[in-house]
C-alpha positions in Angstrom: 0.0 0.0 0.0 1.4 3.4 -1.1 1.0 6.4 1.2 -0.5 9.6 -0.4 -1.3 13.1 0.8 -3.6 15.8 -0.8 -2.7 19.5 -0.8 -5.3 22.1 -1.8 -6.4 25.4 -0.2 -10.0 24.7 -1.3 -11.7 22.6 1.4 -14.4 21.4 -1.1 -11.7 19.9 -3.3 -10.0 18.1 -0.5 -13.3 16.7 0.9 -14.4 15.7 -2.6 -11.2 13.7 -3.2 -11.2 12.1 0.2 -14.9 10.9 0.0 -15.3 10.2 -3.7 -12.2 8.0 -4.1 -11.8 4.5 -2.5 -8.1 5.0 -2.1 -7.4 1.5 -0.7 -9.1 0.0 -3.8 -6.4 1.6 -6.0 -3.6 0.6 -3.7 -3.1 3.9 -1.8 -3.5 4.9 1.9 -4.6 8.5 2.2 -2.6 9.7 5.3 -3.5 13.4 5.3 -4.9 16.4 3.5 -3.5 20.0 3.9 -4.6 23.5 3.0 -1.2 25.0 2.1 2.3 24.0 1.0 3.9 24.8 4.4 1.7 22.3 6.2 2.2 19.7 3.5 6.0 20.1 3.6 6.0 19.4 7.4 3.9 16.3 6.7 6.3 15.2 3.9 9.3 15.5 6.3 7.5 13.6 9.0 5.7 10.8 7.0 7.7 10.5 3.8 4.6 9.7 1.5 5.0 7.9 -1.8 2.7 10.3 -3.7 1.8 14.0 -3.3 -1.2 15.4 -5.1 -1.1 19.2 -4.9 -2.8 22.3 -6.3 -0.5 25.1 -7.6 -2.1 28.3 -6.2 -2.0 28.2 -2.4 -1.1 30.6 0.4 2.3 30.6 2.3 3.9 28.1 -0.2 2.5 27.3 -3.6 2.5 23.9 -5.3 5.5 24.5 -7.5 7.6 25.6 -4.5 6.6 22.5 -2.6 7.4 20.4 -5.6 10.9 22.0 -5.8 11.6 21.1 -2.1 10.4 17.6 -2.6 12.3 16.9 -5.7 15.5 18.2 -4.1 15.2 16.5 -0.7 13.1 13.4 -1.6 13.5 12.7 -5.3 11.8 9.3 -5.0 8.4 10.8 -4.0 6.1 11.2 -7.0 4.2 14.5 -7.4 1.0 15.2 -9.4 0.1 18.9 -9.9 -3.6 19.9 -10.2 -4.2 23.4 -11.5 -6.9 25.7 -12.9 -4.3 27.7 -14.8 -3.7 26.6 -18.4 -0.4 28.4 -18.8 2.6 27.0 -20.7 5.2 28.4 -18.2 3.6 26.4 -15.3 3.9 23.2 -17.4 7.5 24.0 -18.2 8.4 24.6 -14.6 6.7 21.4 -13.6 8.7 19.4 -16.1 11.9 20.9 -14.8 10.9 19.8 -11.3 10.3 16.3 -12.6 6.6 16.3 -11.7 5.0 13.0 -12.6 1.9 14.6 -14.1 0.4 18.1 -14.7 -3.4 18.0 -14.8 -5.9 20.8 -15.5 -9.0 21.3 -13.2 -11.8 20.4 -13.2 -11.1 16.7 -13.1 -13.7 14.0 -12.7 -13.6 11.1 -10.2 -13.1 8.6 -13.0 -10.1 10.6 -14.3 -8.6 10.6 -10.8 -9.2 6.8 -10.5 -7.5 6.2 -13.9 -4.7 8.5 -12.9 -4.1 6.6 -9.6 -4.2 3.2 -11.4 -1.5 4.4 -13.9 0.7 5.9 -11.1 0.4 2.7 -9.0 1.4 0.6 -12.0 4.5 2.7 -12.5 5.3 2.5 -8.9 4.8 -1.3 -8.8 7.2 -1.7 -11.8 9.8 0.5 -10.1 9.4 -1.5 -6.9 9.7 -4.8 -8.7 12.8 -3.6 -10.5 14.5 -2.5 -7.3 13.4 -5.6 -5.3 14.4 -8.1 -8.0 17.1 -9.7 -5.9 17.8 -12.4 -8.4 18.7 -9.9 -11.0 20.8 -8.0 -8.6 22.6 -11.2 -7.5 23.2 -12.0 -11.1 24.7 -8.6 -11.8 26.8 -8.9 -8.7 28.1 -12.3 -9.8 29.0 -10.8 -13.2 30.8 -7.9 -11.4 32.7 -10.2 -9.0 35.8 -10.7 -11.2 36.2 -6.9 -11.6 35.5 -6.3 -7.9 38.1 -8.9 -7.0 40.7 -7.3 -9.3 40.1 -3.8 -7.7 40.4 -5.4 -4.2 43.7 -7.0 -5.1 45.0 -3.8 -6.7 44.1 -1.9 -3.5 45.8 -4.7 -1.5 49.2 -4.3 -3.2 49.1 -0.6 -4.2 47.7 1.0 -1.0 47.6 -1.7 1.6 44.8 -2.9 3.9 44.5 -3.9 7.5 44.3 -7.5 8.7 40.6 -7.4 9.4 39.6 -6.0 6.0 41.9 -8.5 4.3 40.4 -11.5 6.2 36.8 -10.2 5.4 37.5 -9.7 1.7 39.3 -13.0 1.3 36.3 -14.8 2.7 33.9 -12.8 0.5 35.8 -13.5 -2.7 36.5 -17.1 -1.7 40.2 -16.7 -1.7 42.0 -19.5 0.2 44.2 -18.5 3.1 47.7 -17.7 1.7 51.0 -19.4 2.6 53.4 -17.5 5.0 55.6 -15.8 2.4 54.6 -13.5 -0.5 56.3 -12.0 -3.6 54.7 -9.6 -6.1 55.5 -10.2 -9.8 54.5 -7.5 -12.4 54.4 -8.1 -16.2 54.5 -5.0 -18.4 54.1 -5.3 -22.2 57.1 -3.6 -23.9 55.3 -3.1 -27.2 53.5 -5.2 -29.8 56.5 -5.6 -32.1 55.5 -6.8 -35.5 52.0 -7.3 -34.2 51.6 -3.5 -33.6 48.1 -2.8 -34.9 46.9 0.8 -35.6 43.7 0.2 -37.3 41.3 -0.5 -34.4 41.7 0.0 -30.7 40.0 -3.4 -30.0 42.9 -5.2 -31.8 45.3 -4.0 -29.1 42.7 -5.0 -26.5 42.6 -8.5 -28.1 46.4 -8.8 -27.8 46.3 -7.7 -24.2 43.6 -10.2 -23.5 45.7 -13.0 -25.2 48.7 -12.1 -23.1 46.7 -12.2 -19.9 45.3 -15.5 -20.9 48.8 -16.9 -21.2 49.7 -15.2 -17.9 46.7 -16.9 -16.2 47.3 -20.3 -17.8 51.0 -20.3 -16.7 50.5 -19.0 -13.1 47.0 -20.0 -12.1 47.6 -22.5 -9.2 47.3 -22.7 -5.5 48.9 -19.9 -3.7 48.8 -17.4 -6.6 46.4 -14.4 -7.0 46.2 -12.7 -10.4 44.8 -9.5 -11.6 45.2 -6.6 -14.1 45.8 -3.0 -13.0 44.2 0.0 -14.5 47.6 0.8 -16.1 47.2 -2.5 -18.2 49.9 -4.3 -16.2 49.5 -8.0 -15.2 50.2 -8.7 -11.5 50.6 -11.9 -9.6 50.9 -12.3 -5.8 52.7 -15.6 -5.3 52.8 -17.2 -1.9 55.0 -20.0 -0.6 56.5 -21.6 2.5 59.1 -20.0 4.7 62.1 -20.7 2.4 62.7 -17.4 0.7 65.4 -18.6 -1.7 63.1 -21.5 -2.8 60.2 -19.1 -3.4 62.4 -16.8 -5.5 63.5 -19.7 -7.5 59.9 -20.7 -8.2 58.8 -17.1 -9.0 61.7 -16.6 -11.4 60.9 -19.8 -13.2 57.3 -18.9 -13.6 58.2 -15.4 -14.8 60.6 -16.8 -17.4 57.8 -19.2 -18.6 55.4 -16.3 -19.0 58.0 -14.2 -20.9 58.9 -17.1 -23.2 55.3 -18.1 -24.0 54.2 -14.6 -24.8 57.2 -14.0 -27.1 56.8 -17.5 -28.8 53.0 -17.5 -29.3 52.0 -13.8 -29.5 55.2 -12.5 -31.2 55.7 -9.6 -28.9 57.7 -9.1 -25.7 57.2 -8.2 -22.1 59.4 -7.2 -19.2 58.8 -8.8 -15.8 59.7 -7.3 -12.4 60.0 -9.4 -9.3 59.7 -7.6 -6.0 61.0 -8.1 -2.5 59.5 -11.0 -0.4 57.4 -10.1 2.6 56.0 -12.1 5.5 52.6 -10.4 5.9 49.8 -9.5 3.5 49.8 -6.0 5.0 53.3 -5.5 3.7 52.5 -6.3 0.0 52.7 -2.6 -1.0 56.5 -2.9 -0.3 56.9 -5.9 -2.6 54.7 -4.2 -5.2 56.7 -1.0 -5.2 60.0 -2.8 -5.4 58.7 -4.8 -8.4 57.7 -1.5 -10.1 61.0 0.0 -9.4 62.9 -2.9 -10.9 60.8 -2.5 -14.1 62.5 0.9 -14.5 65.8 -0.9 -15.2 64.3 -1.8 -18.5 65.4 1.7 -19.6 69.1 0.7 -19.0 69.1 -3.0 -19.8 66.6 -3.4 -22.6 63.3 -5.1 -23.2 62.2 -8.8 -23.0 63.8 -9.6 -19.6 62.9 -10.9 -16.2 64.4 -8.5 -13.6 64.5 -9.2 -9.9 65.0 -6.6 -7.2 67.6 -8.9 -5.6 69.7 -8.8 -8.7 69.5 -5.1 -9.0 70.1 -4.3 -5.3 73.4 -6.2 -5.6 74.7 -3.9 -8.3 75.5 -0.5 -6.9 75.2 2.3 -9.4 78.3 4.1 -10.5 77.9 7.9 -10.1 77.8 9.7 -13.4 81.1 11.6 -13.9 80.7 15.3 -13.5 82.5 15.8 -16.8 79.8 14.0 -18.8 79.1 16.8 -21.2 78.2 14.9 -24.3 75.1 17.1 -24.7 77.4 20.1 -25.4 79.7 18.1 -27.6 76.7 16.6 -29.5 75.2 20.0 -30.1 78.6 21.3 -31.4 78.9 18.3 -33.8 75.4 18.9 -35.0 76.0 22.6 -35.7 79.2 21.7 -37.6 77.4 19.0 -39.6 79.8 16.3 -38.3 77.4 13.3 -38.6 79.8 10.5 -37.8 81.2 12.4 -34.8 77.6 13.0 -33.5 76.6 9.3 -33.9 79.8 8.2 -32.1 79.0 10.6 -29.2 75.5 9.2 -29.0 76.8 5.6 -28.9 79.4 6.5 -26.3 77.0 8.4 -24.1 74.3 5.7 -24.1 77.0 3.0 -23.4 78.3 5.1 -20.4 74.7 5.4 -19.0 74.2 1.7 -19.4 77.4 0.7 -17.7 76.9 3.1 -14.8 73.5 1.5 -13.9 72.6 5.1 -12.9 69.2 5.8 -11.4 66.5 6.3 -14.0 66.1 9.9 -12.8 69.8 10.6 -13.6 69.4 9.1 -17.1 66.4 11.2 -17.8 68.3 14.3 -16.6 71.0 13.5 -19.1 68.3 13.1 -21.8 66.8 16.4 -20.9 70.2 18.1 -21.2 70.6 16.6 -24.7 67.1 17.6 -25.8 67.6 21.2 -24.5 70.9 21.4 -26.4 69.4 20.2 -29.6 66.4 22.6 -29.1 68.9 25.5 -28.7 70.7 24.4 -31.8 67.5 24.4 -33.8 66.4 27.8 -32.4 69.8 29.4 -33.2 70.2 28.0 -36.7 66.6 27.7 -38.1 65.3 31.1 -37.1 63.9 31.8 -40.6 61.1 29.2 -40.2 59.6 29.5 -36.7 56.8 27.0 -37.4 59.1 24.3 -38.6 61.5 25.0 -35.8 58.6 24.6 -33.2 57.5 21.3 -34.9 61.0 19.9 -34.6 61.3 21.0 -31.0 58.0 19.3 -30.2 59.4 16.1 -31.8 62.2 16.2 -29.3 59.6 15.6 -26.5 59.1 12.1 -27.9 62.1 10.9 -25.8 59.8 10.8 -22.7 57.7 8.0 -24.3 60.7 5.7 -24.9 61.2 2.6 -22.7 64.9 1.7 -23.2 68.2 3.4 -23.8 68.5 1.3 -27.0 65.4 3.0 -28.2 66.8 6.4 -27.1 70.0 5.7 -29.1 68.1 4.9 -32.3 65.7 7.9 -31.8 68.6 10.3 -31.1 70.4 9.3 -34.2 67.3 9.8 -36.2 66.6 13.2 -34.6 70.3 14.3 -35.1 70.1 13.2 -38.8 66.9 15.2 -39.2 68.2 18.3 -37.3 71.5 18.3 -39.3 69.7 18.1 -42.6 67.5 21.0 -41.5 70.5 23.0 -40.3 72.3 22.3 -43.6 69.2 23.4 -45.6 68.9 26.5 -43.5 72.6 27.3 -43.8 72.3 26.9 -47.6 69.2 29.1 -47.6 71.0 31.8 -45.4 74.2 31.6 -47.6 72.1 32.0 -50.7 70.5 35.1 -49.3 73.9 36.5 -48.2 75.5 35.9 -51.7 72.4 37.5 -53.3 72.9 40.6 -51.1 76.6 40.6 -51.9 75.9 40.5 -55.7 73.3 43.3 -55.3 75.9 45.3 -53.3 78.5 44.8 -56.1 76.2 45.7 -58.9 75.0 48.9 -57.0 78.5 50.1 -55.9 80.8 48.9 -58.7 81.7 52.5 -59.6 83.3 53.0 -56.1 87.0 52.5 -56.7 87.5 52.2 -52.9 85.1 49.2 -52.6 86.9 46.2 -51.0 86.3 42.6 -50.0 86.1 43.8 -46.4 83.3 46.2 -47.2 81.2 43.5 -48.8 81.8 41.0 -45.9 80.8 43.7 -43.4 77.6 44.3 -45.4 76.6 40.6 -45.5 78.0 39.7 -42.0 80.4 37.0 -43.1 84.1 36.4 -42.6 86.4 37.2 -45.6 87.6 33.6 -45.8 84.2 32.0 -45.7 82.7 34.6 -48.0 85.5 34.0 -50.6 84.8 30.2 -50.4 81.0 30.3 -50.8 81.0 33.2 -53.3 83.0 31.2 -55.7 80.9 28.1 -55.1 77.7 30.1 -55.9 78.9 32.3 -58.8 81.8 30.2 -60.2 84.1 33.3 -59.9 86.2 35.0 -57.3 85.0 38.3 -55.9 87.5 40.2 -58.0 86.6 38.3 -61.2 82.9 39.0 -60.6 83.5 42.7 -59.8 85.7 43.1 -62.9 83.1 41.3 -65.1 80.4 43.8 -63.8 82.6 46.8 -64.5 83.6 45.6 -68.0 80.0 44.9 -68.9 79.0 48.4 -67.8 82.0 49.9 -69.8 80.8 48.1 -72.9 77.4 49.7 -72.5 78.9 53.2 -72.1 81.3 52.7 -75.1 78.4 51.6 -77.3 75.7 54.1 -76.2 77.6 57.3 -75.3 80.4 59.5 -76.7 82.1 59.7 -73.3 85.9 59.8 -73.4 87.7 56.6 -72.4 89.1 58.1 -69.1 85.5 59.2 -68.2 84.2 55.7 -68.8 87.0 54.3 -66.7 86.1 56.5 -63.8 82.4 55.7 -64.2 83.1 52.0 -63.8 85.4 52.3 -60.8 88.9 52.7 -62.3 90.9 55.9 -61.6 93.7 54.9 -63.9 92.6 54.9 -67.6 95.6 52.8 -68.7 94.8 50.1 -66.1 91.2 50.1 -67.3 92.4 49.7 -71.0 94.6 46.7 -70.0 91.8 45.0 -68.1 89.3 45.7 -70.9 91.6 44.1 -73.5 92.3 41.2 -71.3 88.6 40.4 -70.9 87.4 41.2 -74.5 90.5 40.7 -76.6 90.4 44.3 -78.0 91.1 47.8 -76.6 88.2 50.2 -75.7 88.9 52.2 -78.8 88.7 49.2 -81.1 85.5 48.0 -79.3 83.8 51.4 -80.0 84.9 51.5 -83.6 83.7 47.9 -84.1 80.3 48.8 -82.6 80.0 51.9 -84.8 80.7 49.9 -88.0 78.2 47.2 -87.0 75.6 49.9 -86.3 76.4 51.5 -89.7 75.7 48.4 -91.5 
């Protein structure tokens, strides 16, 4: 039987509803009727009815205000609004307040009965849905594997007290563990030749296949398995008090998992084995040590089983303070010395590997190298800011690499790309400088004082480098090119003007007319006088 209250400031309406309707027949118990919203709200707080039938227009607190309070505090209570106002804004407001029905007065007894039958049917269905324990139990059973995984993840990542562990073990039907425990973590290196980019579910399938091998290999008494939210596979392996025997067993199982995944799935994993602990409450220590040993993949490479015992026995060698290969590498890149740069990368990576330095120290070295290369790009590729930014962003890819071997390959590729870019940029810059030099010569050729130093100052180049690249670009030395420009201009003046020879010589940058005549003959094979006469004859013809 559902509880219902009536709220209306008109007594005749309340009396009519009370006496006309057989509430019990429709599955409702009328527990009260009230003249205004304030009284009704007090009743709602006290009795928590299942249904409220209320008018809109009432003193002290109207029906919509009452509906707002109910929907906020007791959203499971159904509300039916009765009103004599056929206004759209009221209906809109009622919808916002999640009112079950909005009915215009006057309403007949038969309409009220039909309304109550419909509301009861809805409430019955909701009740049945909520009370369907069989369905809930089925859903719970379906969720149990995931709930168990989350429990085990909390157990190793955060830690739980003894009482909670005992209670959860009983709930999930986990047998009481043996006295000693070790955490083993499997992390997929990459998918190798099976790397699939077309659909995300292909990757999920490969992860599922790896976990299936993991379970098949390790699922036995004394082993608890789960996957973390970071897609790692974790095993809690328990054994008797003999720690060395337990480690031997765990290492053997780990090697089987590694081998089977590589053999059957054609990709590799790295496995970290943590420190043994005597109590389940100490599992976070074993888990953290297994995670930390996985970091050594960066130094030692992929497709390995790594134990914290092995790594703890190998003290790291402090990196020498003179390790400045980032600066040397940047210098080689700027000079375009590819082989020297590649050798520096190989030597630097080898030194990091042999040092067994902490991962943080390795990444610090990588950061220094990345910053040096970024500075090189910024200094030498300034004419193309967008391309420079793209290449600098590419340098951030280093943080996604898992091993120093990958870093070595990646660095060589980056250096090759950066050196090519710098070479292209240098060529572009040199072309611009030579172009400016040619313009300067062709504009100032008449200046007999113009020197190589003047041009080099104008284009901001050293005299030796300018002389080298000028000949490479023009095929002539600076003097040969200048002389060619002057002789060409002298020819124009000899052909198109009646200027005297000494005047033409001065116009093209020669104070000494005799020296001009000698140069002119050397370049053309005839004297300025013969050249003019020849041009006049040809014009006369």
